[in-house]
N, CA, C and O atoms as a CHARMM CRD file, in Angstrom:
* protein
*
  240
    1    1 MET  N    -82.71100 -33.29600   5.33300 PROA 1      0.00000
    2    1 MET  CA   -81.28800 -33.46500   5.19200 PROA 1      0.00000
    3    1 MET  C    -80.68900 -32.20400   4.56500 PROA 1      0.00000
    4    1 MET  O    -81.30000 -31.58000   3.69800 PROA 1      0.00000
    5    2 ILE  N    -79.50800 -31.84300   5.00700 PROA 2      0.00000
    6    2 ILE  CA   -78.83300 -30.64900   4.52100 PROA 2      0.00000
    7    2 ILE  C    -78.13700 -30.95300   3.19800 PROA 2      0.00000
    8    2 ILE  O    -77.42400 -31.94900   3.07000 PROA 2      0.00000
    9    3 ASP  N    -78.35400 -30.09100   2.23300 PROA 3      0.00000
   10    3 ASP  CA   -77.66000 -30.18700   0.95500 PROA 3      0.00000
   11    3 ASP  C    -76.30800 -29.50000   1.12500 PROA 3      0.00000
   12    3 ASP  O    -76.24100 -28.27400   1.21100 PROA 3      0.00000
   13    4 ILE  N    -75.23900 -30.27800   1.17300 PROA 4      0.00000
   14    4 ILE  CA   -73.90800 -29.75600   1.45600 PROA 4      0.00000
   15    4 ILE  C    -73.48000 -28.73400   0.40400 PROA 4      0.00000
   16    4 ILE  O    -72.87300 -27.71800   0.74200 PROA 4      0.00000
   17    5 GLU  N    -73.78600 -28.98900  -0.84400 PROA 5      0.00000
   18    5 GLU  CA   -73.38800 -28.05200  -1.90000 PROA 5      0.00000
   19    5 GLU  C    -74.09100 -26.70400  -1.72600 PROA 5      0.00000
   20    5 GLU  O    -73.48500 -25.65100  -1.93000 PROA 5      0.00000
   21    6 LYS  N    -75.34800 -26.74300  -1.35600 PROA 6      0.00000
   22    6 LYS  CA   -76.10500 -25.50800  -1.10800 PROA 6      0.00000
   23    6 LYS  C    -75.50500 -24.75700   0.07700 PROA 6      0.00000
   24    6 LYS  O    -75.38900 -23.53100   0.04500 PROA 6      0.00000
   25    7 LEU  N    -75.13000 -25.48000   1.10700 PROA 7      0.00000
   26    7 LEU  CA   -74.50200 -24.88200   2.27900 PROA 7      0.00000
   27    7 LEU  C    -73.18100 -24.22000   1.89100 PROA 7      0.00000
   28    7 LEU  O    -72.89100 -23.10500   2.32400 PROA 7      0.00000
   29    8 ARG  N    -72.38900 -24.90200   1.08200 PROA 8      0.00000
   30    8 ARG  CA   -71.12000 -24.31800   0.62400 PROA 8      0.00000
   31    8 ARG  C    -71.36600 -23.02400  -0.15800 PROA 8      0.00000
   32    8 ARG  O    -70.63600 -22.04800   0.01300 PROA 8      0.00000
   33    9 GLU  N    -72.37700 -23.01600  -1.00300 PROA 9      0.00000
   34    9 GLU  CA   -72.70200 -21.81800  -1.78200 PROA 9      0.00000
   35    9 GLU  C    -73.08800 -20.65900  -0.86300 PROA 9      0.00000
   36    9 GLU  O    -72.68400 -19.51800  -1.08600 PROA 9      0.00000
   37   10 GLN  N    -73.86300 -20.96000   0.15700 PROA 10     0.00000
   38   10 GLN  CA   -74.30200 -19.91400   1.07300 PROA 10     0.00000
   39   10 GLN  C    -73.13000 -19.36400   1.88800 PROA 10     0.00000
   40   10 GLN  O    -73.03500 -18.15600   2.10400 PROA 10     0.00000
   41   11 VAL  N    -72.24600 -20.24500   2.33700 PROA 11     0.00000
   42   11 VAL  CA   -71.08500 -19.79800   3.09900 PROA 11     0.00000
   43   11 VAL  C    -70.15100 -18.99600   2.19400 PROA 11     0.00000
   44   11 VAL  O    -69.57500 -18.00100   2.63400 PROA 11     0.00000
   45   12 ALA  N    -69.99500 -19.40800   0.94900 PROA 12     0.00000
   46   12 ALA  CA   -69.17100 -18.64900   0.00000 PROA 12     0.00000
   47   12 ALA  C    -69.76200 -17.25800  -0.23800 PROA 12     0.00000
   48   12 ALA  O    -69.01800 -16.28600  -0.37300 PROA 12     0.00000
   49   13 ALA  N    -71.08300 -17.15600  -0.29100 PROA 13     0.00000
   50   13 ALA  CA   -71.73100 -15.86100  -0.46000 PROA 13     0.00000
   51   13 ALA  C    -71.44700 -14.96100   0.74000 PROA 13     0.00000
   52   13 ALA  O    -71.21500 -13.76300   0.57600 PROA 13     0.00000
   53   14 ILE  N    -71.46500 -15.52200   1.92200 PROA 14     0.00000
   54   14 ILE  CA   -71.13600 -14.76200   3.13300 PROA 14     0.00000
   55   14 ILE  C    -69.68500 -14.30900   3.08100 PROA 14     0.00000
   56   14 ILE  O    -69.37900 -13.15400   3.37500 PROA 14     0.00000
   57   15 ALA  N    -68.79700 -15.21600   2.70800 PROA 15     0.00000
   58   15 ALA  CA   -67.36800 -14.89200   2.64500 PROA 15     0.00000
   59   15 ALA  C    -67.10000 -13.76200   1.65600 PROA 15     0.00000
   60   15 ALA  O    -66.21200 -12.93900   1.87900 PROA 15     0.00000
   61   16 SER  N    -67.85500 -13.71800   0.57800 PROA 16     0.00000
   62   16 SER  CA   -67.63400 -12.68400  -0.43400 PROA 16     0.00000
   63   16 SER  C    -67.99300 -11.29700   0.08200 PROA 16     0.00000
   64   16 SER  O    -67.54800 -10.30100  -0.48900 PROA 16     0.00000
   65   17 LYS  N    -68.77600 -11.20700   1.13100 PROA 17     0.00000
   66   17 LYS  CA   -69.18300  -9.91300   1.70000 PROA 17     0.00000
   67   17 LYS  C    -68.12700  -9.33700   2.63900 PROA 17     0.00000
   68   17 LYS  O    -68.19900  -8.16400   3.00600 PROA 17     0.00000
   69   18 ARG  N    -67.15500 -10.14500   3.02700 PROA 18     0.00000
   70   18 ARG  CA   -66.13700  -9.69700   3.97600 PROA 18     0.00000
   71   18 ARG  C    -65.36500  -8.49200   3.44000 PROA 18     0.00000
   72   18 ARG  O    -65.10000  -7.54200   4.17700 PROA 18     0.00000
   73   19 GLU  N    -65.01100  -8.53300   2.17500 PROA 19     0.00000
   74   19 GLU  CA   -64.25800  -7.43300   1.56700 PROA 19     0.00000
   75   19 GLU  C    -65.04500  -6.11800   1.63800 PROA 19     0.00000
   76   19 GLU  O    -64.46500  -5.05500   1.86100 PROA 19     0.00000
   77   20 ALA  N    -66.34600  -6.19500   1.45100 PROA 20     0.00000
   78   20 ALA  CA   -67.18000  -4.98800   1.54200 PROA 20     0.00000
   79   20 ALA  C    -67.13800  -4.40900   2.95800 PROA 20     0.00000
   80   20 ALA  O    -67.10100  -3.19100   3.13200 PROA 20     0.00000
   81   21 LEU  N    -67.14500  -5.27200   3.95600 PROA 21     0.00000
   82   21 LEU  CA   -67.05700  -4.79400   5.33700 PROA 21     0.00000
   83   21 LEU  C    -65.70500  -4.14000   5.60300 PROA 21     0.00000
   84   21 LEU  O    -65.62600  -3.13000   6.30200 PROA 21     0.00000
   85   22 LEU  N    -64.64800  -4.71400   5.04900 PROA 22     0.00000
   86   22 LEU  CA   -63.31900  -4.12700   5.22900 PROA 22     0.00000
   87   22 LEU  C    -63.24900  -2.74400   4.57400 PROA 22     0.00000
   88   22 LEU  O    -62.65200  -1.82300   5.13100 PROA 22     0.00000
   89   23 ARG  N    -63.85200  -2.59800   3.40400 PROA 23     0.00000
   90   23 ARG  CA   -63.88700  -1.29300   2.73700 PROA 23     0.00000
   91   23 ARG  C    -64.70100  -0.29500   3.56500 PROA 23     0.00000
   92   23 ARG  O    -64.36000   0.88600   3.64200 PROA 23     0.00000
   93   24 LEU  N    -65.75800  -0.77400   4.16800 PROA 24     0.00000
   94   24 LEU  CA   -66.58300   0.09000   5.00700 PROA 24     0.00000
   95   24 LEU  C    -65.78300   0.63600   6.18600 PROA 24     0.00000
   96   24 LEU  O    -65.97200   1.78600   6.58300 PROA 24     0.00000
   97   25 LEU  N    -64.90500  -0.16700   6.73800 PROA 25     0.00000
   98   25 LEU  CA   -64.07700   0.28900   7.85600 PROA 25     0.00000
   99   25 LEU  C    -63.16900   1.44700   7.46900 PROA 25     0.00000
  100   25 LEU  O    -62.74200   2.21200   8.33400 PROA 25     0.00000
  101   26 GLU  N    -62.87100   1.58600   6.19300 PROA 26     0.00000
  102   26 GLU  CA   -61.99700   2.65600   5.72300 PROA 26     0.00000
  103   26 GLU  C    -62.71000   4.00900   5.69000 PROA 26     0.00000
  104   26 GLU  O    -62.06300   5.04500   5.53200 PROA 26     0.00000
  105   27 GLN  N    -64.02200   4.00700   5.83600 PROA 27     0.00000
  106   27 GLN  CA   -64.78900   5.25400   5.78600 PROA 27     0.00000
  107   27 GLN  C    -64.54600   6.06700   7.06000 PROA 27     0.00000
  108   27 GLN  O    -64.75500   5.56800   8.16600 PROA 27     0.00000
  109   28 PRO  N    -64.10700   7.30600   6.90500 PROA 28     0.00000
  110   28 PRO  CA   -63.78500   8.11300   8.09500 PROA 28     0.00000
  111   28 PRO  C    -65.00900   8.54300   8.90300 PROA 28     0.00000
  112   28 PRO  O    -64.88600   8.85600  10.08700 PROA 28     0.00000
  113   29 ASP  N    -66.17800   8.56300   8.28400 PROA 29     0.00000
  114   29 ASP  CA   -67.37500   9.04700   8.97600 PROA 29     0.00000
  115   29 ASP  C    -68.24400   7.92100   9.53000 PROA 29     0.00000
  116   29 ASP  O    -69.44500   8.10900   9.72700 PROA 29     0.00000
  117   30 LEU  N    -67.67200   6.79000   9.77700 PROA 30     0.00000
  118   30 LEU  CA   -68.42200   5.61900  10.22300 PROA 30     0.00000
  119   30 LEU  C    -68.92300   5.76600  11.67000 PROA 30     0.00000
  120   30 LEU  O    -69.96700   5.22200  12.03000 PROA 30     0.00000
  121   31 GLY  N    -68.19100   6.48400  12.46600 PROA 31     0.00000
  122   31 GLY  CA   -68.60400   6.72600  13.84800 PROA 31     0.00000
  123   31 GLY  C    -68.69800   5.44200  14.66700 PROA 31     0.00000
  124   31 GLY  O    -67.84800   4.55700  14.57700 PROA 31     0.00000
  125   32 THR  N    -69.76400   5.37000  15.47100 PROA 32     0.00000
  126   32 THR  CA   -69.91300   4.22200  16.36800 PROA 32     0.00000
  127   32 THR  C    -70.27800   2.93300  15.62300 PROA 32     0.00000
  128   32 THR  O    -70.19900   1.84400  16.19200 PROA 32     0.00000
  129   33 LEU  N    -70.67700   3.05500  14.34900 PROA 33     0.00000
  130   33 LEU  CA   -70.95800   1.84700  13.56100 PROA 33     0.00000
  131   33 LEU  C    -69.70400   1.01300  13.34600 PROA 33     0.00000
  132   33 LEU  O    -69.78900  -0.17400  13.03000 PROA 33     0.00000
  133   34 ARG  N    -68.53900   1.63400  13.51700 PROA 34     0.00000
  134   34 ARG  CA   -67.26300   0.92400  13.37100 PROA 34     0.00000
  135   34 ARG  C    -67.21800  -0.29400  14.30100 PROA 34     0.00000
  136   34 ARG  O    -66.68900  -1.34300  13.93500 PROA 34     0.00000
  137   35 ILE  N    -67.76700  -0.14500  15.48400 PROA 35     0.00000
  138   35 ILE  CA   -67.80000  -1.25300  16.45200 PROA 35     0.00000
  139   35 ILE  C    -68.61500  -2.41800  15.88900 PROA 35     0.00000
  140   35 ILE  O    -68.19500  -3.57200  15.97600 PROA 35     0.00000
  141   36 ASP  N    -69.76800  -2.11900  15.31900 PROA 36     0.00000
  142   36 ASP  CA   -70.62900  -3.16400  14.75300 PROA 36     0.00000
  143   36 ASP  C    -69.98600  -3.83400  13.55000 PROA 36     0.00000
  144   36 ASP  O    -70.09300  -5.04800  13.37700 PROA 36     0.00000
  145   37 VAL  N    -69.31600  -3.04100  12.71900 PROA 37     0.00000
  146   37 VAL  CA   -68.66100  -3.60300  11.54100 PROA 37     0.00000
  147   37 VAL  C    -67.51800  -4.52400  11.96900 PROA 37     0.00000
  148   37 VAL  O    -67.34500  -5.61000  11.41600 PROA 37     0.00000
  149   38 ASN  N    -66.74600  -4.08200  12.95500 PROA 38     0.00000
  150   38 ASN  CA   -65.67100  -4.94000  13.47600 PROA 38     0.00000
  151   38 ASN  C    -66.22900  -6.24100  14.03500 PROA 38     0.00000
  152   38 ASN  O    -65.67000  -7.31400  13.80700 PROA 38     0.00000
  153   39 GLN  N    -67.32600  -6.14200  14.76400 PROA 39     0.00000
  154   39 GLN  CA   -67.95800  -7.33500  15.34100 PROA 39     0.00000
  155   39 GLN  C    -68.43200  -8.27600  14.24100 PROA 39     0.00000
  156   39 GLN  O    -68.26400  -9.49100  14.34200 PROA 39     0.00000
  157   40 ALA  N    -69.01700  -7.71900  13.20100 PROA 40     0.00000
  158   40 ALA  CA   -69.50000  -8.53700  12.08200 PROA 40     0.00000
  159   40 ALA  C    -68.34500  -9.27200  11.41000 PROA 40     0.00000
  160   40 ALA  O    -68.47500 -10.44300  11.05600 PROA 40     0.00000
  161   41 ILE  N    -67.22200  -8.59200  11.23500 PROA 41     0.00000
  162   41 ILE  CA   -66.04600  -9.22800  10.62200 PROA 41     0.00000
  163   41 ILE  C    -65.53200 -10.35700  11.51100 PROA 41     0.00000
  164   41 ILE  O    -65.20500 -11.43600  11.01800 PROA 41     0.00000
  165   42 GLU  N    -65.46000 -10.11300  12.80600 PROA 42     0.00000
  166   42 GLU  CA   -64.98700 -11.14500  13.73400 PROA 42     0.00000
  167   42 GLU  C    -65.90200 -12.37300  13.69700 PROA 42     0.00000
  168   42 GLU  O    -65.42500 -13.50700  13.65000 PROA 42     0.00000
  169   43 GLU  N    -67.20700 -12.14200  13.72000 PROA 43     0.00000
  170   43 GLU  CA   -68.14800 -13.26200  13.70100 PROA 43     0.00000
  171   43 GLU  C    -68.09500 -13.99700  12.36600 PROA 43     0.00000
  172   43 GLU  O    -68.21600 -15.22200  12.32600 PROA 43     0.00000
  173   44 MET  N    -67.91600 -13.26600  11.28900 PROA 44     0.00000
  174   44 MET  CA   -67.79200 -13.88800   9.97800 PROA 44     0.00000
  175   44 MET  C    -66.54100 -14.75900   9.92000 PROA 44     0.00000
  176   44 MET  O    -66.57700 -15.87700   9.40500 PROA 44     0.00000
  177   45 ASP  N    -65.43700 -14.24000  10.45000 PROA 45     0.00000
  178   45 ASP  CA   -64.19700 -15.01600  10.47200 PROA 45     0.00000
  179   45 ASP  C    -64.36000 -16.29300  11.28900 PROA 45     0.00000
  180   45 ASP  O    -63.86200 -17.35100  10.90500 PROA 45     0.00000
  181   46 ASP  N    -65.06300 -16.18900  12.42400 PROA 46     0.00000
  182   46 ASP  CA   -65.31600 -17.37400  13.25200 PROA 46     0.00000
  183   46 ASP  C    -66.15500 -18.40000  12.49300 PROA 46     0.00000
  184   46 ASP  O    -65.85600 -19.59400  12.50800 PROA 46     0.00000
  185   47 LEU  N    -67.19300 -17.92700  11.83700 PROA 47     0.00000
  186   47 LEU  CA   -68.05800 -18.81600  11.06100 PROA 47     0.00000
  187   47 LEU  C    -67.27200 -19.53000   9.96300 PROA 47     0.00000
  188   47 LEU  O    -67.40700 -20.74000   9.78300 PROA 47     0.00000
  189   48 LEU  N    -66.45400 -18.77600   9.23300 PROA 48     0.00000
  190   48 LEU  CA   -65.68200 -19.37000   8.14300 PROA 48     0.00000
  191   48 LEU  C    -64.66000 -20.37700   8.66400 PROA 48     0.00000
  192   48 LEU  O    -64.43100 -21.41500   8.04400 PROA 48     0.00000
  193   49 GLU  N    -64.05300 -20.06900   9.79500 PROA 49     0.00000
  194   49 GLU  CA   -63.08100 -20.99400  10.38600 PROA 49     0.00000
  195   49 GLU  C    -63.77200 -22.28800  10.82500 PROA 49     0.00000
  196   49 GLU  O    -63.25500 -23.38000  10.58800 PROA 49     0.00000
  197   50 GLU  N    -64.92300 -22.16700  11.45600 PROA 50     0.00000
  198   50 GLU  CA   -65.66900 -23.35500  11.87600 PROA 50     0.00000
  199   50 GLU  C    -66.10700 -24.18400  10.67100 PROA 50     0.00000
  200   50 GLU  O    -66.05800 -25.41300  10.71000 PROA 50     0.00000
  201   51 PHE  N    -66.52900 -23.52000   9.61100 PROA 51     0.00000
  202   51 PHE  CA   -66.93500 -24.23200   8.40300 PROA 51     0.00000
  203   51 PHE  C    -65.76000 -25.02700   7.84000 PROA 51     0.00000
  204   51 PHE  O    -65.91600 -26.17900   7.43500 PROA 51     0.00000
  205   52 LYS  N    -64.58000 -24.40000   7.81600 PROA 52     0.00000
  206   52 LYS  CA   -63.39600 -25.08300   7.29000 PROA 52     0.00000
  207   52 LYS  C    -63.00000 -26.27200   8.16200 PROA 52     0.00000
  208   52 LYS  O    -62.48200 -27.26600   7.65400 PROA 52     0.00000
  209   53 GLN  N    -63.23700 -26.17700   9.46200 PROA 53     0.00000
  210   53 GLN  CA   -62.92400 -27.30100  10.36400 PROA 53     0.00000
  211   53 GLN  C    -63.88100 -28.44900  10.14800 PROA 53     0.00000
  212   53 GLN  O    -63.47700 -29.61100  10.17000 PROA 53     0.00000
  213   54 VAL  N    -65.15900 -28.13000   9.93600 PROA 54     0.00000
  214   54 VAL  CA   -66.17300 -29.16200   9.75000 PROA 54     0.00000
  215   54 VAL  C    -66.07000 -29.78900   8.36000 PROA 54     0.00000
  216   54 VAL  O    -66.28200 -30.99100   8.19400 PROA 54     0.00000
  217   55 PHE  N    -65.74300 -28.96700   7.36900 PROA 55     0.00000
  218   55 PHE  CA   -65.63200 -29.42900   5.99000 PROA 55     0.00000
  219   55 PHE  C    -64.22300 -29.13500   5.47500 PROA 55     0.00000
  220   55 PHE  O    -64.03800 -28.21700   4.67500 PROA 55     0.00000
  221   56 PRO  N    -63.23000 -29.90100   5.92400 PROA 56     0.00000
  222   56 PRO  CA   -61.86100 -29.65300   5.48100 PROA 56     0.00000
  223   56 PRO  C    -61.74500 -29.75200   3.95900 PROA 56     0.00000
  224   56 PRO  O    -62.41200 -30.56600   3.32000 PROA 56     0.00000
  225   57 GLY  N    -60.90300 -28.92100   3.41000 PROA 57     0.00000
  226   57 GLY  CA   -60.69400 -28.93400   1.98400 PROA 57     0.00000
  227   57 GLY  C    -61.66300 -28.06300   1.22500 PROA 57     0.00000
  228   57 GLY  O    -61.57700 -27.95700   0.00200 PROA 57     0.00000
  229   58 SER  N    -62.59000 -27.43300   1.93500 PROA 58     0.00000
  230   58 SER  CA   -63.53800 -26.53400   1.25300 PROA 58     0.00000
  231   58 SER  C    -62.83200 -25.25400   0.88600 PROA 58     0.00000
  232   58 SER  O    -62.21100 -24.61100   1.73200 PROA 58     0.00000
  233   59 ASP  N    -62.92500 -24.88800  -0.36300 PROA 59     0.00000
  234   59 ASP  CA   -62.31500 -23.64300  -0.81900 PROA 59     0.00000
  235   59 ASP  C    -63.32500 -22.52400  -0.74700 PROA 59     0.00000
  236   59 ASP  O    -64.38600 -22.58100  -1.36900 PROA 59     0.00000
  237   60 LEU  N    -62.98300 -21.49700   0.02700 PROA 60     0.00000
  238   60 LEU  CA   -63.85100 -20.31800   0.14100 PROA 60     0.00000
  239   60 LEU  C    -63.06300 -19.09600  -0.20400 PROA 60     0.00000
  240   60 LEU  O    -63.59800 -17.98800  -0.17400 PROA 60     0.00000
C-alpha cells in the first residue's frame, strides 16, 4: 500500500527543484542542454498538475 504522506513528501521534494531548473535556464552558456532543461520543467509541471488533480487540496 502507498503511504500518501510519503508520496506527498517526495512530490514536494521534486517541486522544490523546479526553481533550480529555472535558474539554470538563465545561464548563457547552457547550449543544447537548454532543450533538456525545458523538457524537464514541462514534465515536472505535468507531474505536479496531475498530483494536484488526484489529491486535491495538496499544498506544494
